[in-house]
Each structure stands twice: as structure tokens, then as C-alpha cells.
N, C-alpha and C positions, 0 to 999 in steps of 0.2 A: 906313583901311576894311580893311588887313589886319586890326590891332587887334581890330576889331568881330570879323571872324570868327573869330578865334582865344578871345574870349573867349566866344562863342556854341557855338563845340566843348567849350571845357573845361567849360560850364554844365553842358551835356548830359551828360559824362562824369561829371561831380559827382553830378547827379542821378541817372545808371545805377548809380552805386557806391553811393550814400545808399539807393536803393530797393532793391539786391539784399543788403547790411547787416541792412535791415530788415527785408525776408522770412528773411533765415537766422535770429534772432534770434528772429523769431515763432514760427517753426517747431520751436527748439530747445526755447521754453518748451512747446509741445506735446508735445510726447517728455517731456517730463520728467514732466508732467503725469500723463501714460497709467503713466510706472513706477512712480510715488508710487502710483497707483492698483492696480499689479498687488503690488506690497512690502504693501499693506496688506489683500490679500486671501491673503497669505501665512502671514498670523500676526504679522507685523510690526506696529510702534505707528509712525505718522508723527505727529511733533510739528513744529510751529512752523505758519508760511504758504508754502506751496508754490508760491504764485503770481508772487513775488517773489525765487526763487531761480532761477540760470540757473548752472548746471556750467561754463559757457565764460568765463564774466564775470563773476567773484568780486571783489570788495572785498577786498583782504588784509588791509584792516584790521578788519574786520566778520567775527563767527563765522558759521559758514553757518547759515542760516535753518532748512533741513530737515534733519532729526535724524534717522535710523533706526534705531532699537532694537531686538535681537533681543527675542523673548518666549522665555523659559525655563521649564519646570517647575521647581519645587521640588523636589527629589528628597532627603528627607529618611533620614540612614544615622545608622545606632543606634551611639554611640559608646560602648564599653564603656571602661571605666577601667582602667589598669595594676593588674596584680593587686601587693598590698600584700604584701610580703614582712615579716613581721615580724623581729626579735632574735631570736637564738639563745636560747631558756630554758636557758642556762650560766653560772654563776657559778666563778671561779676558788676554788679551795680551796687553791694552793700549787701556787708555782715553784720546780723543782729545778734550779738555772740552775748549767749545766757548758757553758763555750763550744764544746765541740766538739760536744754532745750534750745540748742541754736538754730539759726533759719539765714536763708540767705537769697537776697534777690539776684537773680537770674535775668538777660537782658538776651533773646533769640535773635542774633544779628541776621538773620535771613528773613524777618518780616517785621523786625524791631518792636517784638511784643515781649513784656518782664511780665514774671510770677514771682514771687515768693514763695519758697520751698524749703520744707523740714528733712532731717535723714529719714530716706524710708521712700520719700516723695517722689513720685512719676511722670515728666512732661514729654509726651512722646514716645522717643529711641533714647531719654535721659532717664537714670536712675539716679537719687543723692545716696551716694552708700557713708561720706563723712565728712564734717563741717568742722575748720580749725578756726581759728582766729584770723587767719591769713591766704588761707585758700579752701579751695571744695576738690572732694574726691567724687568723681561720677563715674558710671557704667554707661558708654554711647554706643551702641550697637554693636552686644557682646564684649567691649575691651573696656578696661580703665582707664581712665587719663585725670589730669589734677590740675584745673582751670585754677589760678594764680591772681 
């Protein structure tokens, strides 16, 4: 008799717990549907089947069914290519080599003008950086070049 009463009480408790959990799951599903409807009106796109998705009871081995994707307007920016600096229009006519004070004779190919310059000298947009026995490093319009 004692066992039958205990079995009856446990059965009633189990039915109560089952009904409570069933009610909780149903109410959470209704909230997720309302949330999905709110998001769809705010400019988001809902993809997938919302009915089967429950955020609190998700199978970790399956990807989420509901995917909320933000819709962003395309903003086109005009991209300008970097300014191309052409190599300097100068040629070497000769190098006077002295280890202490070398100098170079450069010819401007635009107007056939020739000048003798030393390290640190400036001629228009051209600045002499260094002089070796076979080449000259120059800075022309902000960029470094080597004239051979």
C-alpha cells in the first residue's frame, strides 16, 4: 500500500514537471517569433525557418536555423590611383670622382641644359643624395631614384 501511494505521488509530480516544461518551451517559441517579426520590420532580413528555432534549447551539432543578416547600403567611394612620379629626365654626362668631394655632370633632357653638381646640390626639383663611381642617387619630386 505504501508503495502504491508513493508511485501515485511521483506520477503526479512527474506530470506537473512535464506540463511546466512544455508550457515554458511554448512561451519561448512565441517570444522568438515576435522578436523575428520585430527584426524583419527594422530592415533586417530573416533567413531560415523560425518555427523550429529555440535559443535556449539548441542542438550544438546543428547550425542555427535563424540567421539575422544586417542590410547595409552600398556606399561607393571614388578611389583615386596614386600619383605616378616619372623618373627624372636627366642623364649623366660624366662623374668627376674624388673620394672626398665627388661631382657629377647632369644633362636635362627637356632643354639640353648641363650642370655640374655635388652631393647636397639642388637643381629645380632634383637634389643630389649621393655620388658613386658609376651612378648618382637623386631625390626627384619627393621620390628617390638612381641614375646610371
